[in-house]
C-alpha positions in Angstrom: 0.0 -0.3 0.1 1.2 3.7 -1.5 -0.1 6.4 0.8 -0.1 9.8 -1.3 2.6 12.5 0.1 -1.0 14.3 2.2 -1.2 11.7 4.3 2.4 11.0 5.3 2.6 14.5 6.8 -0.1 14.5 9.0 1.0 11.3 10.1 4.4 12.2 10.8 3.7 14.9 12.6 1.6 12.7 15.0 4.4 10.4 15.2 6.8 13.3 15.7 4.6 14.9 18.6 4.1 11.5 20.3 8.0 10.6 20.4 8.9 13.7 21.8 6.2 14.0 24.7 5.0 16.1 26.6 7.9 17.7 29.1 6.9 17.5 32.9 6.2 20.7 34.6 9.1 21.7 36.9 8.3 21.1 40.6 6.2 23.6 42.7 8.8 25.7 45.1 8.6 23.9 48.6 6.5 26.2 51.2 8.9 28.3 53.2 9.1 26.8 57.0 8.2 29.5 59.6 10.6 31.9 60.7 12.2 30.6 64.3 12.9 33.6 66.2 15.7 33.5 69.0 14.8 35.0 72.3 17.5 37.5 73.3 17.9 39.3 76.4 17.7 43.1 76.6 20.4 45.5 75.8 21.8 46.1 79.3 21.9 49.8 80.4 25.0 51.4 79.3 28.0 49.6 80.5 31.4 51.9 81.4 33.9 52.0 78.1 37.0 50.7 79.4 39.9 52.9 78.1 41.9 51.3 75.3 44.6 49.5 76.6 48.1 50.2 75.3 49.3 46.6 73.9 51.9 44.8 75.6 55.1 44.6 74.6 57.0 40.6 74.6 58.4 39.6 77.2 61.5 39.0 74.9 62.6 42.1 72.7 64.0 40.3 70.1 67.1 41.7 68.3 69.5 45.1 68.1 68.3 47.5 65.4 70.6 47.4 62.5 72.1 50.9 63.3 72.3 54.3 65.2 71.4 57.0 63.2 71.0 60.0 66.1 71.3 60.2 69.4 69.9 63.8 71.6 70.4 64.0 75.7 68.5 66.8 77.1 68.3 67.9 80.8 64.6 68.1 81.9 63.7 71.9 82.6 61.6 71.0 85.4 63.6 68.4 86.8 67.3 68.8 87.0 68.2 65.7 88.2 66.8 63.8 85.0 67.8 63.4 81.4 65.4 62.5 78.5 67.2 60.7 75.6 65.9 60.4 72.5 67.3 58.0 69.4 66.5 57.2 66.0 68.1 53.5 64.6 67.3 52.1 61.3 66.2 48.7 60.8 66.2 46.6 57.6 62.5 46.1 56.8 59.1 46.8 57.6 57.0 45.3 61.1 59.8 46.2 63.8 57.7 47.4 66.5 58.3 47.8 70.6 61.7 49.8 70.2 63.6 49.3 73.7 67.2 51.0 75.1 68.2 48.6 77.5 70.5 50.1 79.9 74.1 48.2 80.7 75.6 48.0 83.9 77.1 51.2 84.7 81.2 51.1 84.9 82.5 52.7 88.1 83.7 55.9 87.6 83.5 56.3 83.9 80.5 58.8 83.6 78.9 57.5 80.7 75.4 55.8 80.3 75.8 52.7 77.9 72.2 51.2 76.7 71.9 48.5 73.8 68.8 49.6 71.4 66.6 46.5 70.8 63.3 46.3 68.8 60.9 43.2 68.5 61.4 42.3 64.8 58.4 41.3 62.5 57.1 37.3 63.0 58.4 34.6 60.6 55.0 34.6 58.6 54.4 38.5 58.2 54.7 40.1 54.6 57.4 42.6 54.8 59.2 44.8 52.5 62.9 44.9 52.9 63.8 48.5 53.1 65.4 50.6 55.9 63.0 51.9 58.0 63.5 54.5 60.9 62.8 53.4 64.3 62.2 56.0 67.1 62.6 55.8 70.9 62.6 58.6 73.5 62.6 58.2 77.4 63.6 60.0 80.4 66.6 58.7 83.0 68.0 59.9 86.6 71.2 61.6 86.1 73.7 59.8 87.4 76.5 61.2 89.8 79.2 62.1 87.6 77.4 62.0 84.2 79.4 63.0 81.1 77.8 61.1 78.2 75.6 58.5 76.8 76.3 55.7 74.5 73.8 54.1 72.4 75.2 50.3 70.8 73.1 48.8 68.0 74.2 45.4 65.6 76.4 47.5 63.7 77.6 50.4 65.2 77.4 52.9 68.6 76.8 56.4 68.5 77.9 58.8 72.0 76.2 62.2 72.6 76.6 64.5 75.7 
């Protein structure tokens, strides 16, 4: 049996539509669960604000700074028995903190106050830039009897001021 082309087209169209089938409808979104609210305490009355605390330096202040660049010694005007010592030093990277002068045991009769200049280096996992940076430290000490000068010692040099 030979079919005419007029009958073949509707038949092919019907076969194609059946083969494709119906597409399932997308699933409906689930109903949202009711929101659960947590019970919270009412805000407390205004609490006293603590003053910002200065960070405490580590117990071990690590290493001497690379070099001493400047040392200034001045008598304190209000207190004639005291000296203000200001020091500027260099370190070899960013990230150094907590500069400190540590006094050496005084030499008897020599009149020189000798200090080692230390600072805390950056932590090993800190990202640092290797460039010379300045560290500053100023403090006041009692002027010893027979005082002549102040000497500050770093890793690569020392400097004296009167």
